[in-house]
N, C-alpha and C positions, 0 to 999 in steps of 0.2 A: 511650414513656409507661409501658408495663408495667414495663420495666426500672427506670425512675426510682422507681416506687412500691415495687418490691421493694427497691431500695437504701435508700429512706427507712425502710421497715419494719426492715431489717437494722440501720441506724444507731440507730433508736429502741430496738430490743431490746438492743443493746450498751449504750446509755445507761442503760436500766432495770436491766440486770444490774449495772452499776457502782454504782448507788444501793442495790440490794437486797443486794449481796454483804456489806458490813459488818454489816448487820442479821442476815443468816443466820449469819455467823461468831460473833457474840455469842450468838445463840440456841444454836448447836451447843456452844460452850464451856460455857455455863450448864447445858445438858442433861448433858454429860459429867461436869462437876463434881458435879451433883446426883446422878447415878447412883452415882458413886464414894462420895459421902457417905452415901447411903442404904444401900448394901451394907456399908460399914464400920460404920454404926450398928447394922445388923442383927447383925453379928458381935459387937459389943460388948454388946448387950443380950440376946443369947441365951445361956442357961446352957451350961456345958461338961460337963453330965452325959452319961453314955453314951447316954441316949435322945435327946439333942439333937445328937449328932455328925453325924447324917445331914443336919440342917438346916445345920450349918456347911459340910458338903461341898457342899451346894447353893449356899450363899452365895459360896463361893470360886469356883464355876463362873460365878456371875453377873458377876464382874469381866470376863469375856470380852466382855460386851455393850458397855460403854463403850470397851473397847480396840478391838474391831472397828469400832465406829461411828467412833471417832476416826481409825482407819486409812483407812476409806473416805472420810471428809470431809476430813482434813488431810494424808493421805499418810504416808510413812515417818516423818517428823518428829513428826507428831501421834500416830501409833500408838505410836512409841517413848516419847514423853513420857507418854502415858496409861498405857502398860504399866509404866513406871518408877514412876509415881504409885501405881498399883494394887499394885505389889510392895512399895513402902514402907509402904502402908497395911496390907497383909496380913501382912508379915513380923513386926512386933512381936506381933501377935495370935497368929500361928502359933507363935512362939517361946515365948510365955507361956502360951497356953491350949490349943494343939493339939499339944503334945508336942515342939516344936522343929523345927529345919530339917534336922537331921542325925540319924544313927542310924536307929532303926526307923521314924521319921516323915520320911524323906528325900523322900517324895512331895510334901511341902509346898515343898521347894526345887525339885523338878521342876515344880511348878505355877507358881512364879515364873519359871522358865526358859521355860515355855510361854507365860506372859503376854508376855514379851519377843519370843519367836518369832512368836506370832500378831500382835502389834502391828506388827513389822517386815514380816511377810509381807503382811498386808492393806494396810499402807501402801505397800509396793512395788507391789502390784496396782493400787492407786488411782493411783500415780504413772505406772505404765505406761499405764493407761487415759487419764490426762491427756495424756501425750505423744501417744498415738494421736489423741485428740480434737483436740489442737493441730495435728497434721499434717493431720487431716481438715479443720479450719477453714482451714488455709493452702491446701490443695488446693481447698477450696470457694471461697476468695477468688480464687484463680487462675482457677478455672472461671468465676466471676462476671465477672472482668475479660475473659477470653477471650470469654465470651458477649456482653459489652457491645461489644467490638471487632467481633465477628462480626455483631452486630445493626447496628452502625454501617456496616460494610462492605456488608451486605445492603441497607441503606437507600440507600447510595451507588450500588450496582449497579442497584437498582430505578430510582433517579432518572436514572442514565445511560441505562438501557434505555428509560425513558419519553421522555427527551430525544431519543435516537436515533430512536425510533419517530415522534416528532413531526416530526423533520426529514424522514424518509422519506415521511411522510404529506403534508408540505407542499410538497416539491419537485415541479416539473411534469414532470421526466424520469421515465420508467419505469425502475425498478431491480428486477432479478430476481437472486437469488442461487441458485447451483446447488451441489450437493455434489460430491464426488470422482468419482461415477459419472455426472455430467452431468444428474442429476434436479433438478427445481426444489425449492428449500427455502423461499424466501419471495418475495413479490411485493408491491410497494407499490401504493397506490390508483391512482397514475398509470398503472402498467403494466396494471392491471385495466381502466381506461378505454380505453387505447390498443388493447388486444387484444380487448376485449369479453368477457373471461373472468374469472370470480371466482378469487381466490387458492385457495380450497378445491378448485376444479376443476383447478388447475394442479399442486398438490402431490400426490404426488411424481412426476409424469410427466416423461419426458425432454423437455428444452426444445425439441428439434426437432419434437416432435409437436404443439406449440402452433400450428404454422404449416402451411399447405398449400405455401407457398414461403417458406423461412426465409432466403433470400439468402446461404446459406453459413454461417449462425450456428452450426449444430451442429458443423461442421468447425472453426470458430474456437475453440469451447469445448474441443474435443478437443486442439487444438494447445496451448492455454493450460494445460490440466490436465496434459498430458504433459510440460510444461516446455520445449517447443520454442520458444515465444514468450512473453515476459512480458506483452505487451499488444498488442491489435489495435484499430485505429480505422478504420472504413470508412463510406462513404455507400452504403446499400443500399435496395433496394425489397423489401418483405416483404408477404405476404398471410397474415392470421391465420385460424384455424379458423372464426372468426365471419364471415369474408368481408370483413374490412376490409383495404384496401390502405394500406400505410404507407411513406412515404419518411422514413427515419430515419438519423441518424448513430449507428452501432452501435459501442459500445466494450466490449471484453471484456478483463478483467484478472484476475490471480491474487488469491486471498484466502488470506493466510497467518496463522498464529498467531505468538506472540512468539518461538517457537523456530525459526521459518522453515519449518515443515511446511505443505504446501499443503492447505488445508481445502476448497477449491473455487474457484469463480470468481464474479465480479460482472459482470453484463451490464447496461449502461445504454443505454436507447433514448431518443434525443433527436429529437422530431418536427420534421423540417425541411421538411414539405410546403409551408408558406407560403413559406419561404425558397427552396425549389426553384422554386416557381411564379414568384416575383419574379426569380430567377436566369435562368429560361428567358426571361422577358420581356426582361431586360437583354441576354441573348445574342442574341435575335431583333433587338432594336434595334441591337446592335453589328454584327450581320451585315448589316443594311440599310445602316448607316453605312459598313461596310467595302465593301459592294457599290457604294455611291455613289462612294467613293474609288477603287475599282478601275476603275469605268467612266470616271471622270475621268482616271485614269492611262493607261488604254488609249487613250482619245481623244487624250490629249496625245502618247503615244508613236507613235500611228499618223498623227496629223495632220502632224507635222513631216516625216517621210519623204515623205508624199504631196505636201506642198507643194513639197519639193525636186524630186520626180519630175515634178510638173506644170510647174515652171519649166524643167526640163531638156527636157521634150517640146516646150514652146513654143520653146525654143532650136533644137531640131531642125527645127521647122516653118518656121523662118526660112530662106528660100531663099538668103540671102546667106552662110549659115554655111559655113565651109570644112571640109575633112576633119578638121582638128585639133580644131575646135570640136565637131564631131559625135562624135569619139572621146572627148573629155573629158566631154561630156554623157552618153554611153552608160556611161562608167565610173562617173559619179555615180549614174546610175539603178541600176546593178548594186549599188553599195554600199548604197544606201537599201533596195533589195529584200532584200539580205542582212540588213540591220538589222531590217526588218519580220519576216523569217523567224525571227530570234532571239527577237524579242518574242513572236511567236505560239507558238513552241516552248516558251518559258518559261511562257506562259499555259496551254498545254495540260498541262505538267508540274504547274503549280500547281493547276489546276482538276480534274485527274484523276490524283491521285497513286496509285501502286501500293500495295496493301495489304502491310504488312510481314509477312514470314514469321519468326515469333518462335521462337527456340530458345536454349538456354544458350550464351552467347557470352563469350569472353575479351576484355575491353576492351584489355588489353595487346597482344594479337595484332593487333587492329584498328589500334591506334595505330602499332604497328611497321610495318605495311604502308603506312599513310598517310604516315608520315615518310619511308619509303624512296623513294616516288615523288614527294614534294614537295621533298625536300632539294636535288635538282639544280636545280629551278626556283627555289628560294630562293637557292641559291648564286650564280646568275646575277645576282641583284639585291643581292649582298653581304649576305645575311641568313643568320644561323646559327640552327639549330634545336637546342635542348637538351632532352633527355628526362629526366624525374624520375619514375619509376614506383615506386609502393609495392609491397612484396612481399606475396605471397599474397592478391592481389586476388580477391574472390569473383566468380563469373560473373553476368551479367545476361541477362534474356530480351530478345533483340533480333534484328533483321535486320542481319547484319554488313555487307552491301553498303550499306544505307541509313545505318548509322553511319559508314562510310567517307565517304559523300557529305557528312555533317554536318561531320566534322573536316577534310576536304579544303577545304570552303568556308571554314571559320574560319581555317585556316592560310593559304590563298590570299589572303583579304582582308587578313590581317596582313602578308603579304609585299608586297602591292600598295601599302599605305599607306607602306611603308618602302623602296620600290624606288629612290628617288632618293638616299637618305641611308644605307641599310644599317641593320642593327640585329640584335636578338636576339629569338627566339621561344622561350618556355619552355612545354613540354607536360608537365603534372604530373597525377598521379592520387592519390586518397585515398579512404578509406571513412568514412562518417559517418551514424549512425542508420539503418542499413539501406539506404543509397544508396552507389553508386560515383560519385564526382565526378571530372570531367576538366576541367582549366582550361587555356586557351590564352592566354598572357600575352605581349604584345609591349611594347617600349619605344619605340613610335612616337609620333606627334604627339597621339594621343588623340582623343576625341570631345567636342565642345562640350556643355556641360550641357543647353542647350535642344534639342539634337538626339538625346540619349540615349534619349528615349522614343519616337523614330520609327524606330530602327534595324531593327525587325522589320516595319514597315509596307510594304505592296506599293509598288513603284516608287520607294522612297526610296533614293537612291544619291548618293554624293559624287563618283563618277567619271562622266564624260560618256558613256563607252562601256558602263557597267553598266546592267542591266535593272532593278535594285532588287528582284528577287525571290529572290535567293540566301538571305539571312537569313530571309526569310519561309518558304521551303521548310525551312530548318533548324529553325525554330520548330515547324512542323507535324510534322516527323518526330519530334522530341523529344516532342511531345505524344502522338503515336500510340504511343510507347513508355512512356507513363505517367510520363515524367520532366519536368524543367523546366530552363530555361536562364536565366541571369542575366548581365547585363553591368555591369561597373564600369569607369569611365574618368575620367581627369582630363587636362585640356588640358596637353600637353607632358610627361606622365608615363606615357603608354601606356594600353592597353586590356586588360581581362581578361574573357573569356567563360568561364563555368562551366556545364558540362552535368552534370546529376545524373540517374542512372538507378537504378531500384530493383533491389536484389539479388535473385537467383533464390531463390524460396521452395521448401521441400520439397513 
């Protein structure tokens, strides 16, 4: 608004000057002509007696007044014209009444030369000043334009800043920015509410000092600021200095300028306490449902052998049974007891798994060992194993023995589904977004779509002699390694199991 008023005043002054300029020019010309006329009349009406010569000397000096004035007002052209007019008016009088222009009175000629010199000099000074004034006006106009653009940009930046601040004030997630040294720079109202600490009390403290238990946040910020990781997202439990316990999804990412320099980091706290409570309820419900399915599966697996054993014992109790019948019944009882033993052993392994001993492990070395002692078993069923390992695979934090159990189980299952027809198993590795993935792909009969969701359920098996706990154990081991396993299958086109394990962090 101020700038618009200034521009209006500037435009009005220019308009006024355009109107007044012709009036001033006419006035100046009239004044110059009047001065020349008055001085010339004084010369003509003053006697040429010796006593009056001093007055003529004064009058010829008076011609400098209109000459200098014309030079200052109209520049070199005006000064020259006025000096020429004064010379023409003075020359006849000097020639006729003041002794002439040459000879002993040559100073009259010098006076005319001085008229011309003074007119040109003062006119040149005026033109020089006009050029400077024009340059200053041009610079002033450029400064006005630059100021206007700067003012507009400042208004835009203020609007953007207000808009950004409105967004930060409105979002429900806590947002904290930290500088290159890890000290808090800003915090939005949601972060103040979550931590129970005002922003003025956070700045410029180290972010880790805002918590009695920061859940590793301080280390995450250091890793991001040092450039080791571009972004980290974790679910953590934190305790603030105000004594508030928070279950949050913690996101830490770099903050860069347009040139790519790291300015600091942005920490986002998403309160997931309610989600975690609901998740815990769902997990408990799922565990109860799984326990019910497990109980039903155990009862089914135990009841069948017990029924067969009971029938075999009744057969032994029959006094008419011969030695052959007794031997057959005893053999059946032994088989069913062995079957019960396998089920109980699998249940014990499933119910009390050993804790993994995690250390940096090469997935390629583990797979090489697994393929070495499964290839002979596969070749007996006319199944080939092909290895496709990526180069320079990073290590993972894992228990090598338990990983071998996982991949032996996956390869053995693939061999067993193709033992009648033969086929090909491809073991392939790759890296993707901080994970090492291992896929075991066969070209067997595949899994029916309705059965794919059950492959990891306890006691689900398509083979009569299987316990149905192998893939359940695989799933548990992968979970304990902070990884995940996926299955893709299509009837008649084979099955692919993909195990993803996180890369070892520094």
